[in-house]
C-alpha positions as CSV (number, residue, x, y, z in Angstrom):
1,M,148.1,95.4,65.7
2,A,150.2,97.9,67.1
3,C,149.6,99.8,70.3
4,T,149.2,103.6,69.9
5,E,150.8,106.0,72.4
6,T,147.4,106.5,74.0
7,D,147.0,102.8,74.5
8,T,150.4,102.5,76.2
9,K,149.8,105.3,78.4
10,E,146.3,104.0,79.4
11,H,147.9,100.6,80.1
12,I,150.4,102.1,82.2
13,F,147.8,104.3,84.0
14,K,145.6,101.2,84.8
15,I,148.5,99.0,86.2
16,A,149.6,102.1,88.1
17,A,146.3,102.8,89.6
18,Q,146.0,99.1,90.5
19,L,149.3,99.0,92.3
20,F,149.0,102.4,94.0
21,A,145.7,101.4,95.4
22,E,147.1,98.1,96.8
23,K,150.4,99.3,98.0
24,G,150.3,103.0,98.4
25,F,152.6,105.5,96.7
26,N,155.7,104.4,98.7
27,G,155.1,100.8,98.3
28,V,155.4,100.8,94.5
29,S,158.7,100.9,92.5
30,M,159.2,101.8,88.9
31,R,160.7,98.4,88.5
32,E,157.5,96.8,89.5
33,L,155.4,99.1,87.5
34,S,157.7,98.2,84.6
35,E,157.4,94.3,85.2
36,Q,153.6,94.5,85.9
37,S,152.8,96.6,82.8
38,G,155.2,94.9,80.5
39,V,156.6,98.5,79.6
40,S,160.2,99.3,79.8
41,K,161.2,101.9,82.6
42,P,162.6,104.2,79.9
43,T,159.2,104.3,78.2
44,I,157.4,105.0,81.5
45,Y,159.9,107.7,82.3
46,Y,159.3,109.3,78.8
47,Y,155.6,109.5,79.4
48,F,155.6,110.5,82.9
49,G,159.1,111.5,84.2
50,S,158.8,109.9,87.5
51,K,156.7,107.7,89.8
52,E,155.4,111.0,91.2
53,G,154.5,112.1,87.7
54,I,152.4,109.0,87.2
55,Y,150.7,109.4,90.4
56,R,150.1,113.2,89.5
57,A,148.7,112.3,86.1
58,L,146.2,109.8,87.8
59,L,145.1,112.5,90.1
60,E,144.7,115.0,87.3
61,A,142.9,112.8,85.0
62,G,140.4,111.9,87.9
63,I,139.9,115.5,88.8
64,E,139.2,116.4,85.1
65,H,136.8,113.5,84.6
66,T,134.7,114.4,87.7
67,Q,134.6,118.1,86.7
68,A,133.4,117.1,83.0
69,D,130.7,114.9,84.6
70,V,129.6,117.6,86.9
71,A,129.3,120.0,84.1
72,R,127.5,117.8,81.8
73,I,125.1,116.7,84.4
74,R,124.4,120.3,85.5
75,A,123.6,121.2,81.9
76,L,120.7,118.8,82.0
77,N,118.8,121.2,84.2
78,L,117.1,118.6,86.3
79,S,115.5,118.7,89.7
80,V,118.1,118.5,92.5
81,H,116.7,115.1,93.5
82,D,117.1,113.8,89.7
83,E,120.6,115.4,89.5
84,L,121.7,113.5,92.5
85,V,120.4,110.2,91.1
86,V,122.2,110.9,87.8
87,I,125.4,111.8,89.7
88,I,125.3,108.6,91.9
89,K,124.6,106.4,88.6
90,E,127.5,107.9,87.0
91,K,129.7,107.2,89.9
92,F,128.6,103.5,90.0
93,R,129.1,103.2,86.4
94,D,132.7,104.5,86.7
95,C,133.2,101.9,89.4
96,R,132.0,99.0,87.2
97,E,133.9,100.3,84.1
98,Y,137.1,101.4,85.6
99,P,137.4,99.4,89.1
100,E,141.2,100.1,89.4
101,F,140.9,103.9,89.0
102,S,138.0,103.8,91.5
103,K,140.1,101.9,94.1
104,F,142.9,104.2,93.3
105,F,140.8,107.4,94.1
106,I,139.5,105.7,97.2
107,S,142.8,104.8,98.4
108,V,144.1,108.3,97.9
109,H,141.4,109.6,100.2
110,M,142.0,107.0,102.8
111,S,145.6,107.1,102.7
112,I,147.8,107.9,105.7
113,E,150.9,108.4,103.6
114,K,152.3,111.8,104.0
115,L,152.8,113.0,100.3
116,T,153.6,116.6,100.1
117,F,152.8,116.8,96.6
118,I,149.2,115.7,97.3
119,N,148.6,119.1,98.9
120,D,148.6,120.4,95.4
121,F,145.7,118.5,94.5
122,K,143.8,118.5,98.1
123,Q,141.7,121.8,97.3
124,R,140.8,120.7,93.6
125,S,139.8,117.1,95.0
126,D,137.6,118.8,97.5
127,E,135.5,120.5,94.6
128,P,133.1,117.7,94.2
129,M,132.1,118.1,97.8
130,M,131.8,121.7,97.4
131,K,129.6,121.2,94.3
132,L,127.6,118.7,96.2
133,E,127.0,121.3,98.9
134,Q,125.9,123.9,96.3
135,L,123.5,121.3,94.8
136,L,122.0,120.7,98.1
137,Q,121.8,124.5,98.7
138,R,120.0,125.1,95.3
139,G,117.6,122.2,96.7
140,V,116.8,124.4,99.8
141,E,116.5,127.5,97.8
142,S,114.1,126.0,95.4
143,G,112.0,124.6,98.3
144,E,112.7,121.0,97.2
145,F,114.5,120.5,100.7
146,R,113.7,121.7,104.3
147,S,115.4,125.2,105.0
148,D,116.7,124.1,108.3
149,I,119.1,121.3,107.2
150,D,122.7,121.5,107.8
151,I,124.1,121.4,104.3
152,K,127.5,120.4,105.0
153,M,126.3,117.5,107.3
154,A,124.0,116.4,104.5
155,A,126.6,116.6,101.8
156,D,129.1,114.7,104.1
157,L,126.5,112.0,104.7
158,L,125.6,111.6,101.1
159,G,129.2,111.6,100.0
160,S,130.0,108.9,102.6
161,T,127.1,106.8,101.6
162,I,128.2,107.0,97.9
163,L,131.6,105.9,98.9
164,F,130.4,103.1,101.0
165,H,128.3,101.8,98.2
166,I,131.1,102.1,95.6
167,W,133.4,100.2,97.9
168,R,130.7,97.5,98.3
169,L,129.9,97.3,94.5
170,M,133.7,96.8,93.8
171,E,134.2,94.2,96.5
172,S,130.9,92.2,95.7
173,K,131.8,91.8,91.9
174,A,128.1,91.0,91.7
175,A,125.9,92.2,88.9
176,N,123.9,94.7,91.2
177,D,121.3,96.9,89.7
178,S,123.3,100.0,90.7
179,D,120.9,102.4,88.9
180,Q,118.2,101.3,91.3
181,L,120.5,101.5,94.1
182,A,121.3,105.1,93.2
183,E,117.7,106.0,93.2
184,K,117.3,104.3,96.5
185,I,120.1,106.0,98.2
186,V,118.8,109.4,96.9
187,D,115.2,108.8,97.9
188,T,116.2,107.6,101.4
189,L,118.5,110.5,102.1
190,C,116.4,113.1,100.6
191,N,113.3,111.9,102.5
192,G,115.0,113.5,105.6
193,L,115.6,116.8,103.6
194,R,112.1,117.2,102.4
195,K,109.5,119.4,104.0
């Protein structure tokens, strides 16, 4: 069975995400990427142009995926509590189904590498946190949460908690009931936000 162009690009993406997560941008060479993926360097250059092109394409794909998830979940017209639960469940599912991509995006946010081209994506990668702040603000406006909460602090706490549990789920490789964990996280954090 022949591989399609999409299969080849996805395979390169998967290997690149894994290598970048483990070694950082500067620690990965095109030669290593070619060897690890089993795809020739000319083919990789054809699809992505450069190592930076692969990195940028991974970032772009992640941002687009997150934006699509947020829009789809928002369209469900759930309570803020329930929307938060669904968002976290989706993040946990992504972590289970695409662990190399989850590790890559965590490594991007935790990286100390100074990559000038990352600045292009910084504002867009901050959008999910702004959406989370807007969601919490909606909870305040609807009376679901207390009016005196610090929205930014609540979003930071929730975002950090999600990230921590994603990391734990990836590291444990155990079959956890992540849907139940998502509900527990939201219930625990929201109890401090309610009237």
